[in-house]
LOLO-723113 format. One record per residue (C-alpha): residue number from 0; residue in three letters; y negated, x, z. Coordinates in nm, 4 decimals. Each point is the difference from the previous one (the first is absolute). Example, Ala and Ser with C-alpha at 12.3 -4.5 7.8 and 13.67 -1.06 7.14 Angstrom:
% LOLO-723113
0/ALA/0.4500/1.2300/0.7800
1/SER/-0.3440/0.1370/-0.0660
This chain:
% LOLO-723113
0/MET/8.2477/-11.8205/-0.0602
1/PRO/-0.0926/-0.0182/0.3712
2/HIS/-0.1535/-0.3342/0.0900
3/ASP/-0.1846/0.1985/0.3040
4/ILE/-0.2299/0.2607/-0.1113
5/GLU/-0.2979/0.0563/0.2493
6/PRO/-0.3106/-0.0749/-0.1849
7/ARG/-0.1474/0.3208/0.1972
8/LEU/0.2263/0.1347/-0.2843
9/LEU/-0.0922/-0.1743/-0.2888
10/ARG/-0.3711/0.0613/0.0447
11/ALA/0.0485/0.3932/0.0306
12/PHE/0.2140/-0.0343/-0.3976
13/ALA/-0.3380/-0.2036/-0.1046
14/ALA/-0.2459/0.2009/0.1581
15/VAL/0.1906/0.3497/-0.1720
16/ALA/0.0618/-0.2380/-0.3369
17/ASP/-0.3613/-0.0188/-0.0022
18/GLU/-0.1533/0.3169/0.0907
19/LEU/0.2639/0.2058/-0.1316
20/HIS/-0.0470/0.2643/0.2120
21/PHE/0.1667/0.0184/0.3529
22/THR/-0.2896/0.1668/0.1773
23/ARG/-0.2563/-0.3440/-0.1330
24/ALA/0.2065/-0.2771/0.0859
25/ALA/0.0780/0.1567/0.3657
26/ALA/-0.4015/0.0422/0.1003
27/ARG/-0.0260/-0.3740/-0.1842
28/LEU/0.2612/-0.0939/0.2883
29/HIS/-0.1124/0.2064/0.2510
30/LEU/0.3458/0.1133/0.0219
31/ALA/0.0890/0.4171/-0.0213
32/GLN/0.1380/0.1326/-0.3123
33/GLN/0.3762/0.0813/0.1622
34/ALA/-0.0021/-0.3837/0.1823
35/LEU/-0.0737/-0.1401/-0.3601
36/SER/0.2627/0.2442/-0.1959
37/ARG/0.2341/-0.1438/0.2625
38/ASP/-0.0190/-0.3251/-0.0685
39/ILE/0.0279/0.0311/-0.4088
40/ARG/0.3284/0.1766/0.0873
41/ARG/0.1061/-0.2666/0.2695
42/LEU/-0.0827/-0.2664/-0.2864
43/GLU/0.1748/0.1671/-0.2526
44/GLN/0.2935/0.0087/0.2289
45/ARG/-0.0196/-0.3928/0.0411
46/LEU/0.0141/-0.0339/-0.3475
47/GLY/0.2030/0.2381/-0.1239
48/ALA/-0.2293/0.1653/-0.2788
49/GLN/-0.2376/0.2471/-0.0316
50/LEU/-0.3794/-0.1691/-0.0544
51/PHE/-0.2525/0.3218/-0.0451
52/SER/0.1156/0.3052/-0.2405
53/ARG/-0.2159/0.2873/0.2024
54/THR/-0.1099/0.3433/-0.1296
55/THR/-0.2081/0.2296/0.1191
56/ARG/-0.2562/-0.1412/-0.2633
57/ALA/-0.0267/-0.3535/-0.0066
58/VAL/0.2029/-0.2735/0.1841
59/THR/0.1619/-0.2903/-0.2414
60/LEU/0.1369/-0.3504/-0.0099
61/THR/0.3830/0.0039/-0.1206
62/ALA/0.1200/-0.2794/-0.2025
63/GLU/0.1283/-0.1479/0.3793
64/GLY/-0.3177/0.0587/0.1438
65/ALA/-0.1861/-0.1940/-0.2520
66/ARG/0.2906/-0.3035/-0.0344
67/LEU/-0.0921/-0.0085/0.4185
68/LEU/-0.3551/0.0094/-0.0222
69/PRO/-0.0940/-0.3666/-0.1424
70/TYR/0.2258/-0.1456/0.2782
71/ALA/-0.1056/0.1836/0.3025
72/LEU/-0.3930/-0.1119/-0.0430
73/ARG/0.1750/-0.3460/-0.0238
74/VAL/0.1358/0.0657/0.2985
75/LEU/-0.2893/0.1866/0.1740
76/ALA/-0.2696/-0.2511/-0.1559
77/ALA/0.2283/-0.3167/0.1605
78/GLN/-0.0048/0.2226/0.3160
79/ASP/-0.4062/0.0089/0.0384
80/GLU/-0.0051/-0.3598/-0.0930
81/LEU/0.1813/-0.1003/0.2588
82/ALA/-0.1433/0.2234/0.2687
83/ALA/-0.3321/-0.1058/-0.1176
84/ALA/0.0803/-0.3851/0.0725
85/TRP/0.1339/0.0175/0.2659
86/ALA/-0.2616/0.2416/0.1849
87/ARG/-0.1948/-0.2028/0.2476
88/GLU/-0.3347/0.1964/-0.0118
89/GLU/-0.0852/0.2502/-0.2844
90/ARG/-0.1054/0.3445/0.1667
91/PRO/-0.3297/0.1095/-0.0707
92/LEU/-0.1014/0.2102/-0.3295
93/LEU/-0.2110/0.3285/0.1614
94/VAL/-0.2538/0.1010/-0.2572
95/ASP/-0.2066/0.2931/-0.0320
96/VAL/-0.3476/-0.0778/-0.1000
97/VAL/-0.1822/0.3315/0.0378
98/SER/-0.2855/-0.1912/0.1573
99/PRO/-0.1879/-0.3234/-0.0046
100/ALA/-0.2475/0.1169/-0.2442
101/SER/0.2882/-0.0095/-0.2866
102/THR/0.1811/-0.1040/-0.2804
103/ALA/0.2982/-0.0450/0.1683
104/HIS/-0.1964/-0.1870/0.2510
105/ARG/-0.1445/-0.2383/-0.2277
106/ILE/0.4232/-0.1059/-0.1353
107/VAL/0.1174/-0.0417/0.3658
108/VAL/-0.2919/-0.2310/0.0865
109/ARG/0.0403/-0.1670/-0.2709
110/ALA/0.4103/-0.0051/0.0118
111/ARG/-0.0578/-0.1328/0.3379
112/ALA/-0.2235/-0.2808/-0.1220
113/ALA/0.2465/-0.1144/-0.2283
114/ALA/0.2805/0.0039/0.1921
115/PRO/-0.1084/-0.0623/0.3786
116/ARG/0.4043/-0.0041/0.1375
117/VAL/0.0504/0.3358/-0.1211
118/GLU/-0.0720/0.2892/0.2208
119/LEU/-0.1767/0.2829/-0.1365
120/VAL/-0.0413/0.2820/0.2759
121/ALA/-0.2356/0.3122/-0.0936
122/ARG/-0.0282/0.2901/0.0053
123/HIS/-0.2219/0.3347/0.0037
124/HIS/0.0831/0.2560/-0.1729
125/SER/-0.1980/0.2356/-0.1394
126/GLY/0.1558/0.0748/-0.3301
127/LEU/0.3040/-0.0981/-0.2483
128/THR/0.1649/0.3447/0.0607
129/GLY/0.0439/-0.0560/0.3517
130/ALA/0.0830/-0.3827/-0.0036
131/ALA/0.2660/0.0501/-0.2253
132/THR/0.1954/0.2057/0.2409
133/ALA/-0.0282/-0.2502/0.1940
134/ILE/0.1191/-0.2920/-0.2168
135/LEU/0.3317/0.2444/-0.1187
136/ALA/0.0186/0.0217/0.3945
137/GLY/0.0733/-0.3446/0.0174
138/ARG/-0.3632/-0.0417/0.2489
139/LEU/-0.2625/-0.1304/-0.2728
140/ASP/0.1186/-0.2589/-0.2733
141/VAL/-0.3005/0.0082/-0.2424
142/ALA/-0.2636/0.2753/-0.0999
143/PHE/-0.2860/-0.0132/-0.2767
144/GLY/-0.1232/0.3421/-0.1169
145/ARG/0.0302/0.2373/-0.2623
146/VAL/0.3493/-0.0209/-0.1803
147/ALA/-0.0004/0.3597/-0.1677
148/GLY/-0.1095/0.2093/0.2793
149/LEU/0.3534/-0.0619/0.1845
150/PRO/0.2874/0.2659/-0.0479
151/VAL/0.2013/-0.0933/-0.2666
152/GLU/0.3334/-0.0572/0.2154
153/VAL/-0.2346/-0.1995/0.2550
154/ARG/-0.1153/-0.2213/-0.3076
155/THR/0.2989/-0.0671/-0.0988
156/ALA/0.1697/-0.1764/0.2992
157/LEU/-0.3159/-0.2425/0.0003
158/GLU/-0.1030/-0.3138/-0.2319
159/HIS/-0.3276/-0.0227/-0.1099
160/ARG/-0.2703/-0.2308/-0.2006
161/PRO/-0.3440/0.1156/-0.1059
162/VAL/-0.2784/-0.1991/0.1580
163/ARG/-0.3108/0.1502/-0.0565
164/TYR/-0.2220/0.2480/-0.1779
165/GLU/-0.1891/0.1206/0.2409
166/ARG/-0.3636/0.1082/-0.1360
167/MET/-0.0492/0.2926/0.2735
168/ALA/-0.3710/0.0876/0.1608
169/VAL/-0.1440/0.2468/0.2522
170/LEU/-0.1139/-0.0840/0.3220
171/LEU/-0.3577/0.1922/0.0819
172/PRO/-0.2293/0.0660/0.2611
173/VAL/-0.3002/-0.2593/-0.0384
174/GLY/-0.1941/0.3100/-0.0280
175/HIS/0.2385/0.1706/-0.2526
176/ARG/-0.2279/0.1088/-0.3105
177/LEU/0.2401/-0.2393/-0.1994
178/ALA/0.0192/-0.2764/0.2187
179/ALA/-0.3496/-0.2331/-0.1690
180/ARG/0.2183/0.0101/-0.3285
181/ALA/0.1928/-0.3427/-0.0958
182/THR/0.2941/0.1801/-0.0774
183/VAL/0.0736/0.3464/-0.0422
184/PRO/0.0986/0.2165/-0.3411
185/LEU/0.2916/0.2473/0.0983
186/ALA/-0.1964/0.2760/-0.1394
187/ALA/-0.2749/-0.0472/0.2906
188/LEU/0.2136/0.0935/0.2297
189/ARG/0.0654/0.3539/-0.0931
190/GLY/-0.0551/0.2300/0.2555
191/GLU/0.0767/-0.2873/0.2651
192/THR/0.2383/0.0501/0.2266
193/LEU/0.2124/-0.3157/0.0941
194/TYR/0.2433/-0.1264/0.2685
195/ALA/0.3374/-0.1123/-0.1192
196/ALA/0.1968/0.0328/0.2335
197/ALA/0.1680/0.3159/-0.0285
198/GLY/0.2212/0.1371/0.2663
199/ASN/0.1370/-0.3113/0.0433
200/PRO/0.3373/-0.0333/-0.0729
201/ALA/0.0101/-0.3897/0.0101
202/THR/-0.2197/-0.0403/-0.3024
203/ALA/0.1241/0.2629/-0.2116
204/GLU/-0.0092/-0.2432/-0.3008
205/TRP/-0.3594/-0.0077/0.0620
206/THR/-0.0803/0.3558/0.0257
207/ASP/0.1837/0.0464/-0.3207
208/LEU/-0.1916/-0.2240/-0.2041
209/ALA/-0.3675/0.1171/0.1276
210/ARG/0.1548/0.3453/-0.0996
211/ARG/0.0521/-0.0823/-0.3082
212/LEU/-0.3776/-0.1793/-0.0379
213/PHE/-0.1436/0.2791/0.1825
214/GLU/0.2002/0.2656/-0.2547
215/GLY/-0.3187/0.1797/-0.2408
216/ARG/-0.2878/-0.2264/0.0587
217/GLY/-0.1097/0.2205/0.2973
218/ILE/0.1048/-0.2391/0.2828
219/THR/0.0988/0.1608/0.3438
220/MET/0.2738/-0.1287/0.1742
221/ALA/-0.1028/-0.0441/0.4175
222/GLU/0.2355/0.2576/0.1905
223/PRO/0.2867/-0.1252/0.1257
224/PHE/-0.0655/-0.1806/0.3623
225/PRO/0.2583/-0.2070/0.2058
226/GLU/0.0860/-0.3689/-0.0442
227/LEU/-0.2205/-0.2327/0.0669
228/GLU/0.1526/-0.2780/0.1931
229/GLY/-0.2001/-0.3537/-0.0509
230/ASP/-0.3139/-0.0745/-0.0650
231/GLU/-0.2172/0.0379/0.2162
232/GLU/0.1148/0.3458/0.0257
233/PHE/-0.0312/0.0900/-0.4137
234/VAL/-0.3807/-0.1736/0.0821
235/ARG/-0.0491/0.2595/0.3112
236/VAL/0.1430/0.3051/-0.1594
237/VAL/-0.2041/-0.0504/-0.3713
238/ARG/-0.3317/-0.0849/0.1901
239/LYS/0.0050/0.2984/0.2024
240/ARG/0.1223/0.2205/-0.2559
241/GLY/-0.2521/-0.1393/-0.2829
242/TRP/0.2893/-0.0302/-0.2254
243/SER/-0.0382/-0.1626/-0.3566
244/VAL/0.3203/-0.2144/-0.0711
245/LEU/0.2298/-0.0578/-0.2738
246/ALA/0.1078/-0.3409/-0.0072
247/GLY/0.0616/-0.3206/-0.1676
248/THR/-0.2321/-0.3195/-0.0839
249/GLU/0.2429/-0.1564/0.2893
250/PHE/-0.1392/0.1844/0.2882
251/LEU/-0.1277/-0.0834/0.3975
252/LYS/-0.4041/0.0003/0.0603
253/VAL/-0.0824/0.3323/0.1929
254/PRO/-0.3469/-0.0150/0.1511
255/GLY/-0.2451/0.2199/-0.1533
256/MET/0.1928/0.0701/-0.3444
257/VAL/0.0184/-0.1813/-0.3110
258/LEU/0.2716/-0.0746/-0.2095
259/ARG/-0.0554/0.0920/-0.4206
260/PRO/0.2118/-0.0397/-0.2627
261/LEU/0.1317/0.3199/-0.2044
262/THR/-0.0763/-0.0225/-0.3888
263/ASP/-0.0109/0.2090/-0.2972
264/PRO/0.3060/-0.0425/-0.0654
265/VAL/0.0631/-0.2737/0.2411
266/PRO/0.2794/0.1474/0.2349
267/LEU/0.2847/-0.2343/0.0691
268/SER/0.2429/-0.0064/0.3652
269/PRO/0.3059/-0.1671/-0.1249
270/VAL/0.1415/-0.2514/0.2239
271/SER/0.3390/-0.1356/0.0526
272/MET/0.2203/-0.2115/0.2400
273/VAL/0.3053/0.1972/0.1382
274/TRP/0.2884/-0.1044/0.1922
275/ARG/0.3835/0.0991/0.1127
276/LYS/0.2744/-0.0440/-0.3090
277/GLY/0.1971/-0.3647/0.0447
278/LEU/-0.2690/-0.1103/0.2872
279/ARG/0.0061/-0.3809/-0.0426
280/HIS/-0.2480/-0.2170/0.2262
281/PRO/-0.2109/-0.2849/-0.0769
282/GLY/-0.2807/0.1969/0.1192
283/LEU/0.0428/0.2520/-0.3091
284/ASP/-0.0075/-0.3197/-0.1694
285/ALA/-0.3235/-0.0812/0.1074
286/LEU/-0.1545/0.3342/-0.1218
287/HIS/0.1437/-0.0500/-0.2931
288/ALA/-0.1847/-0.2476/-0.0532
289/ALA/-0.3542/0.0782/0.2116
290/ALA/0.0405/0.2894/-0.2371
291/SER/-0.0501/-0.1676/-0.3136
292/GLY/-0.3033/-0.1739/0.1402
293/PHE/-0.2990/0.1490/-0.1414
294/PRO/-0.0021/-0.0102/-0.3750
295/GLU/-0.3706/-0.1229/0.0253
296/GLU/-0.0839/0.3966/0.1491
297/ARG/0.2389/0.1701/-0.2748
298/TRP/0.2036/0.1999/0.2019
299/LEU/0.2181/0.1513/-0.2796
300/GLU/-0.2329/0.0554/-0.2500
301/ARG/-0.1208/0.3747/-0.0319
302/PRO/-0.3876/0.0254/-0.1289
303/PRO/0.0177/0.1642/-0.3094
304/GLY/-0.0282/0.4373/0.0163
305/ALA/0.1257/-0.0647/0.4062
306/TRP/0.1355/0.2881/0.1370
307/LEU/0.3829/-0.0084/0.1638
308/PRO/0.2059/0.2741/-0.0243
309/ALA/0.3672/-0.0762/-0.2634
310/GLU/0.2064/0.0033/0.2776
311/ASP/-0.1563/-0.2863/0.1003
312/ALA/-0.0609/-0.1674/-0.3145
313/ALA/0.3636/0.0059/-0.1116
314/LEU/0.0727/-0.1637/0.3575
315/MET/-0.2249/-0.2706/-0.0099
316/GLY/0.0447/-0.0729/-0.3490
317/ALA/-0.2750/-0.0811/-0.2192
318/SER/-0.2438/-0.3050/0.0153
319/ALA/-0.1946/-0.2426/-0.1777
320/GLY/-0.3614/0.2075/-0.0700
321/ALA/0.2044/0.3084/0.1117
322/SER/-0.2038/0.3225/-0.2146
323/ASP/0.3078/0.0838/-0.1931
324/GLY/0.0544/-0.3308/-0.1294
325/GLY/0.3790/0.0007/0.1075
326/GLY/0.2834/0.0976/0.1463
327/PRO/0.3077/-0.0245/0.2174
328/ARG/0.0539/-0.2712/0.2993
329/ALA/0.0706/0.1318/0.3255
330/GLY/0.3283/-0.0673/0.1651
331/SER/0.1394/0.0067/0.3279
Protein backbone atom coordinates (compact mmCIF):
# COMPACT_ATOMS: atom_id res chain seq x y z
CA MET A 1 0.00 0.00 0.00
CA PRO A 2 1.66 3.29 -1.09
CA HIS A 3 2.22 5.86 1.66
CA ASP A 4 2.43 8.93 -0.60
CA ILE A 5 -0.94 9.03 -2.39
CA GLU A 6 -1.74 12.59 -3.38
CA PRO A 7 -4.80 13.99 -1.58
CA ARG A 8 -5.93 15.32 -4.95
CA LEU A 9 -6.42 11.75 -6.17
CA LEU A 10 -8.38 10.86 -3.06
CA ARG A 11 -10.55 13.96 -3.52
CA ALA A 12 -11.31 12.90 -7.09
CA PHE A 13 -12.20 9.40 -5.84
CA ALA A 14 -14.47 10.76 -3.09
CA ALA A 15 -16.33 13.03 -5.52
CA VAL A 16 -17.05 10.19 -7.95
CA ALA A 17 -18.03 7.88 -5.07
CA ASP A 18 -20.52 10.51 -3.88
CA GLU A 19 -21.97 11.37 -7.28
CA LEU A 20 -21.60 7.95 -8.99
CA HIS A 21 -21.39 10.02 -12.14
CA PHE A 22 -18.14 11.21 -13.73
CA THR A 23 -19.61 14.29 -15.45
CA ARG A 24 -21.21 15.62 -12.27
CA ALA A 25 -18.12 14.86 -10.20
CA ALA A 26 -15.92 16.69 -12.72
CA ALA A 27 -18.20 19.75 -12.60
CA ARG A 28 -18.11 19.66 -8.80
CA LEU A 29 -14.30 19.67 -8.81
CA HIS A 30 -14.05 22.18 -11.68
CA LEU A 31 -12.15 19.63 -13.77
CA ALA A 32 -12.48 18.38 -17.30
CA GLN A 33 -14.02 14.91 -17.28
CA GLN A 34 -10.94 13.54 -19.06
CA ALA A 35 -8.67 14.87 -16.29
CA LEU A 36 -10.90 13.34 -13.61
CA SER A 37 -10.87 9.94 -15.35
CA ARG A 38 -7.07 10.17 -15.57
CA ASP A 39 -6.81 10.84 -11.82
CA ILE A 40 -9.02 7.86 -11.02
CA ARG A 41 -6.96 5.57 -13.26
CA ARG A 42 -3.78 6.84 -11.59
CA LEU A 43 -5.17 6.10 -8.15
CA GLU A 44 -6.26 2.64 -9.23
CA GLN A 45 -2.77 1.97 -10.57
CA ARG A 46 -1.16 3.15 -7.32
CA LEU A 47 -3.42 0.89 -5.26
CA GLY A 48 -3.43 -2.02 -7.70
CA ALA A 49 -7.21 -2.24 -7.46
CA GLN A 50 -10.28 -1.34 -9.52
CA LEU A 51 -12.34 1.17 -7.55
CA PHE A 52 -15.35 1.63 -9.83
CA SER A 53 -17.40 -0.56 -12.10
CA ARG A 54 -18.31 1.49 -15.16
CA THR A 55 -20.93 0.69 -17.80
CA THR A 56 -22.72 2.88 -20.32
CA ARG A 57 -25.61 3.16 -17.88
CA ALA A 58 -24.14 3.36 -14.40
CA VAL A 59 -21.11 3.86 -12.18
CA THR A 60 -20.87 1.80 -9.00
CA LEU A 61 -18.27 1.26 -6.31
CA THR A 62 -16.45 -2.07 -6.36
CA ALA A 63 -15.78 -3.91 -3.11
CA GLU A 64 -12.27 -2.39 -3.08
CA GLY A 65 -13.73 1.06 -3.69
CA ALA A 66 -16.19 0.66 -0.82
CA ARG A 67 -13.31 -0.47 1.39
CA LEU A 68 -11.23 2.60 0.48
CA LEU A 69 -13.98 5.20 0.88
CA PRO A 70 -14.06 5.63 4.71
CA TYR A 71 -10.27 5.90 4.82
CA ALA A 72 -10.22 8.45 2.00
CA LEU A 73 -12.87 10.57 3.70
CA ARG A 74 -10.93 10.58 6.98
CA VAL A 75 -7.73 11.61 5.19
CA LEU A 76 -9.51 14.45 3.36
CA ALA A 77 -11.24 15.64 6.54
CA ALA A 78 -7.88 15.73 8.32
CA GLN A 79 -6.34 17.66 5.44
CA ASP A 80 -9.17 20.21 5.51
CA GLU A 81 -8.86 20.52 9.27
CA LEU A 82 -5.12 21.11 8.99
CA ALA A 83 -5.61 23.74 6.29
CA ALA A 84 -8.21 25.52 8.40
CA ALA A 85 -6.00 25.46 11.49
CA TRP A 86 -3.06 27.07 9.67
CA ALA A 87 -5.01 29.55 7.60
CA ARG A 88 -4.03 33.02 8.77
CA GLU A 89 -7.16 34.61 7.43
CA GLU A 90 -10.26 33.00 5.88
CA ARG A 91 -11.04 34.29 2.41
CA PRO A 92 -14.26 36.31 2.05
CA LEU A 93 -17.43 34.36 1.26
CA LEU A 94 -19.12 35.66 -1.91
CA VAL A 95 -22.90 35.69 -1.51
CA ASP A 96 -25.52 36.60 -4.10
CA VAL A 97 -28.28 38.62 -2.42
CA VAL A 98 -30.11 39.59 -5.66
CA SER A 99 -31.08 43.01 -4.28
CA PRO A 100 -30.87 45.01 -1.03
CA ALA A 101 -34.63 44.34 -0.76
CA SER A 102 -34.70 40.54 -0.57
CA THR A 103 -34.91 37.57 1.77
CA ALA A 104 -31.24 36.83 1.04
CA HIS A 105 -30.18 40.34 2.07
CA ARG A 106 -32.00 40.04 5.39
CA ILE A 107 -30.20 36.76 6.11
CA VAL A 108 -26.81 38.25 5.24
CA VAL A 109 -27.44 41.29 7.46
CA ARG A 110 -28.28 39.02 10.39
CA ALA A 111 -25.25 36.79 9.72
CA ARG A 112 -22.91 39.79 9.64
CA ALA A 113 -24.27 41.02 12.96
CA ALA A 114 -23.86 37.61 14.61
CA ALA A 115 -20.40 36.90 13.14
CA PRO A 116 -18.72 40.29 12.60
CA ARG A 117 -15.25 38.77 12.08
CA VAL A 118 -16.46 36.78 9.06
CA GLU A 119 -16.36 38.66 5.76
CA LEU A 120 -19.52 38.18 3.69
CA VAL A 121 -19.23 40.03 0.38
CA ALA A 122 -22.51 40.67 -1.41
CA ARG A 123 -22.99 40.15 -5.13
CA HIS A 124 -26.09 41.11 -7.08
CA HIS A 125 -27.11 38.58 -9.72
CA SER A 126 -30.57 38.89 -11.21
CA GLY A 127 -31.56 35.25 -10.71
CA LEU A 128 -30.58 31.87 -9.33
CA THR A 129 -30.02 30.34 -12.77
CA GLY A 130 -27.20 32.79 -13.45
CA ALA A 131 -25.90 32.62 -9.89
CA ALA A 132 -25.76 28.80 -9.94
CA THR A 133 -23.58 28.92 -13.04
CA ALA A 134 -21.26 31.32 -11.23
CA ILE A 135 -21.11 29.00 -8.20
CA LEU A 136 -20.09 26.02 -10.34
CA ALA A 137 -17.48 28.17 -12.08
CA GLY A 138 -16.01 29.22 -8.72
CA ARG A 139 -16.93 32.90 -9.07
CA LEU A 140 -19.54 32.79 -6.31
CA ASP A 141 -20.06 30.73 -3.14
CA VAL A 142 -23.68 31.04 -2.04
CA ALA A 143 -26.94 32.15 -3.66
CA PHE A 144 -30.66 32.13 -2.90
CA GLY A 145 -33.69 31.30 -5.02
CA ARG A 146 -35.97 28.67 -6.53
CA VAL A 147 -34.04 25.39 -6.73
CA ALA A 148 -36.73 23.50 -8.68
CA GLY A 149 -36.21 25.85 -11.61
CA LEU A 150 -32.58 24.81 -12.10
CA PRO A 151 -31.57 22.17 -14.67
CA VAL A 152 -31.21 18.78 -12.98
CA GLU A 153 -27.52 18.49 -13.84
CA VAL A 154 -26.86 21.86 -12.17
CA ARG A 155 -29.02 21.10 -9.15
CA THR A 156 -27.24 17.81 -8.43
CA ALA A 157 -23.87 19.59 -8.30
CA LEU A 158 -25.11 21.86 -5.50
CA GLU A 159 -26.28 21.63 -1.91
CA HIS A 160 -29.46 23.45 -0.92
CA ARG A 161 -31.45 24.24 2.17
CA PRO A 162 -35.09 25.47 2.19
CA VAL A 163 -35.27 28.91 3.79
CA ARG A 164 -38.63 30.48 3.09
CA TYR A 165 -41.95 30.29 1.33
CA GLU A 166 -42.18 33.93 0.29
CA ARG A 167 -45.62 35.20 -0.69
CA MET A 168 -45.86 36.48 -4.23
CA ALA A 169 -47.12 39.98 -4.97
CA VAL A 170 -47.81 42.33 -7.84
CA LEU A 171 -46.17 45.74 -8.30
CA LEU A 172 -48.73 48.15 -9.80
CA PRO A 173 -48.66 51.77 -11.00
CA VAL A 174 -50.54 53.94 -8.49
CA GLY A 175 -53.18 54.71 -11.10
CA HIS A 176 -53.90 51.05 -11.84
CA ARG A 177 -57.47 49.83 -11.32
CA LEU A 178 -56.29 47.37 -8.63
CA ALA A 179 -53.82 49.63 -6.82
CA ALA A 180 -56.29 50.74 -4.14
CA ARG A 181 -56.82 47.18 -2.89
CA ALA A 182 -54.90 45.89 0.13
CA THR A 183 -54.50 42.51 -1.59
CA VAL A 184 -55.15 41.39 -5.15
CA PRO A 185 -56.99 38.13 -5.91
CA LEU A 186 -55.42 36.20 -8.78
CA ALA A 187 -58.76 36.18 -10.61
CA ALA A 188 -58.69 40.00 -10.68
CA LEU A 189 -55.55 39.85 -12.87
CA ARG A 190 -57.37 38.14 -15.73
CA GLY A 191 -56.68 40.15 -18.86
CA GLU A 192 -53.60 41.81 -17.33
CA THR A 193 -50.04 41.64 -18.68
CA LEU A 194 -47.27 41.27 -16.10
CA TYR A 195 -43.51 41.57 -16.46
CA ALA A 196 -41.76 38.42 -15.15
CA ALA A 197 -38.22 38.83 -16.54
CA ALA A 198 -38.91 36.89 -19.74
CA GLY A 199 -35.89 37.17 -22.01
CA ASN A 200 -33.36 37.15 -19.17
CA PRO A 201 -31.62 33.74 -19.12
CA ALA A 202 -30.21 34.41 -15.64
CA THR A 203 -33.75 34.44 -14.18
CA ALA A 204 -35.16 31.45 -16.06
CA GLU A 205 -36.33 29.81 -12.81
CA TRP A 206 -38.48 32.87 -11.95
CA THR A 207 -39.97 33.19 -15.44
CA ASP A 208 -40.85 29.49 -15.35
CA LEU A 209 -42.61 29.91 -11.99
CA ALA A 210 -44.59 32.86 -13.39
CA ARG A 211 -45.58 30.88 -16.48
CA ARG A 212 -46.94 28.09 -14.29
CA LEU A 213 -48.89 30.59 -12.18
CA PHE A 214 -50.36 32.44 -15.17
CA GLU A 215 -51.44 29.27 -17.00
CA GLY A 216 -55.21 28.95 -17.20
CA ARG A 217 -55.81 32.24 -15.38
CA GLY A 218 -55.92 34.57 -18.37
CA ILE A 219 -52.78 36.43 -17.28
CA THR A 220 -50.31 37.32 -20.04
CA MET A 221 -46.57 37.54 -19.62
CA ALA A 222 -44.87 40.67 -20.96
CA GLU A 223 -42.79 40.09 -24.08
CA PRO A 224 -39.11 39.20 -23.62
CA PHE A 225 -36.91 42.17 -22.80
CA PRO A 226 -33.11 42.44 -22.37
CA GLU A 227 -31.74 41.80 -18.89
CA LEU A 228 -32.15 44.76 -16.54
CA GLU A 229 -28.95 45.12 -14.52
CA GLY A 230 -29.27 46.84 -11.14
CA ASP A 231 -32.19 48.32 -9.24
CA GLU A 232 -31.82 51.78 -10.77
CA GLU A 233 -32.13 50.48 -14.32
CA PHE A 234 -35.03 48.23 -13.35
CA VAL A 235 -36.96 51.14 -11.85
CA ARG A 236 -36.27 53.35 -14.88
CA VAL A 237 -37.45 50.82 -17.45
CA VAL A 238 -40.47 49.59 -15.50
CA ARG A 239 -41.76 53.11 -14.94
CA LYS A 240 -41.07 54.18 -18.51
CA ARG A 241 -42.92 51.20 -19.97
CA GLY A 242 -45.76 51.30 -17.46
CA TRP A 243 -45.43 47.62 -16.60
CA SER A 244 -47.15 45.79 -13.80
CA VAL A 245 -44.62 43.37 -12.30
CA LEU A 246 -44.87 39.93 -10.70
CA ALA A 247 -42.78 40.13 -7.52
CA GLY A 248 -42.32 38.80 -4.00
CA THR A 249 -43.34 40.59 -0.83
CA GLU A 250 -39.65 41.37 -0.18
CA PHE A 251 -39.13 43.86 -3.00
CA LEU A 252 -37.57 47.24 -3.62
CA LYS A 253 -39.68 50.38 -3.36
CA VAL A 254 -40.47 51.93 -6.73
CA PRO A 255 -41.66 55.57 -6.80
CA GLY A 256 -45.14 55.86 -8.27
CA MET A 257 -45.90 52.16 -7.74
CA VAL A 258 -47.43 50.02 -4.97
CA LEU A 259 -46.77 46.42 -3.94
CA ARG A 260 -49.84 44.27 -3.26
CA PRO A 261 -49.79 40.64 -2.00
CA LEU A 262 -51.63 38.12 -4.18
CA THR A 263 -54.43 35.96 -2.76
CA ASP A 264 -57.10 33.36 -3.57
CA PRO A 265 -55.00 31.24 -3.57
CA VAL A 266 -51.83 32.67 -2.04
CA PRO A 267 -49.04 31.90 -4.54
CA LEU A 268 -45.66 31.12 -3.00
CA SER A 269 -42.13 31.74 -4.23
CA PRO A 270 -39.91 29.04 -2.67
CA VAL A 271 -36.53 30.36 -1.53
CA SER A 272 -33.59 28.07 -0.79
CA MET A 273 -30.00 28.77 0.16
CA VAL A 274 -27.70 27.15 -2.42
CA TRP A 275 -23.97 26.44 -2.28
CA ARG A 276 -21.31 24.30 -3.92
CA LYS A 277 -20.99 20.74 -2.65
CA GLY A 278 -18.10 20.33 -0.28
CA LEU A 279 -17.89 24.03 0.63
CA ARG A 280 -16.64 24.64 4.15
CA HIS A 281 -16.43 28.19 5.48
CA PRO A 282 -17.36 29.92 8.75
CA GLY A 283 -19.43 32.34 6.66
CA LEU A 284 -21.58 29.45 5.47
CA ASP A 285 -22.09 28.40 9.09
CA ALA A 286 -23.11 31.98 9.92
CA LEU A 287 -25.62 32.02 7.07
CA HIS A 288 -27.14 28.74 8.25
CA ALA A 289 -27.56 30.13 11.73
CA ALA A 290 -29.03 33.39 10.42
CA ALA A 291 -31.49 31.59 8.13
CA SER A 292 -32.90 29.88 11.23
CA GLY A 293 -33.29 33.18 13.02
CA PHE A 294 -36.75 34.26 11.87
CA PRO A 295 -39.11 31.89 13.76
CA GLU A 296 -41.58 34.66 14.55
CA GLU A 297 -42.18 35.14 10.82
CA ARG A 298 -42.81 31.43 10.21
CA TRP A 299 -40.85 31.41 6.98
CA LEU A 300 -41.27 27.70 6.39
CA GLU A 301 -45.00 27.46 6.98
CA ARG A 302 -47.31 27.26 3.98
CA PRO A 303 -50.69 29.00 4.29
CA PRO A 304 -53.65 26.61 3.91
CA GLY A 305 -54.57 26.23 0.24
CA ALA A 306 -51.47 28.04 -0.97
CA TRP A 307 -50.37 27.61 -4.60
CA LEU A 308 -47.01 25.90 -5.16
CA PRO A 309 -45.93 23.62 -8.03
CA ALA A 310 -45.61 19.96 -7.00
CA GLU A 311 -41.90 19.79 -7.90
CA ASP A 312 -41.17 22.79 -5.69
CA ALA A 313 -43.15 21.29 -2.82
CA ALA A 314 -41.19 18.04 -3.12
CA LEU A 315 -37.81 19.79 -3.06
CA MET A 316 -38.72 22.21 -0.29
CA GLY A 317 -40.39 19.56 1.87
CA ALA A 318 -43.55 19.86 3.91
CA SER A 319 -43.58 22.36 6.78
CA ALA A 320 -45.84 22.84 9.75
CA GLY A 321 -49.08 24.40 8.63
CA ALA A 322 -48.78 23.06 5.08
CA SER A 323 -52.11 22.59 3.40
CA ASP A 324 -51.42 18.97 2.47
CA GLY A 325 -50.80 18.08 6.09
CA GLY A 326 -47.42 16.43 5.61
CA GLY A 327 -44.79 15.13 3.26
CA PRO A 328 -41.10 14.59 2.82
CA ARG A 329 -38.48 16.94 4.13
CA ALA A 330 -36.23 18.52 1.55
CA GLY A 331 -32.71 17.22 1.37
CA SER A 332 -29.49 18.49 -0.08
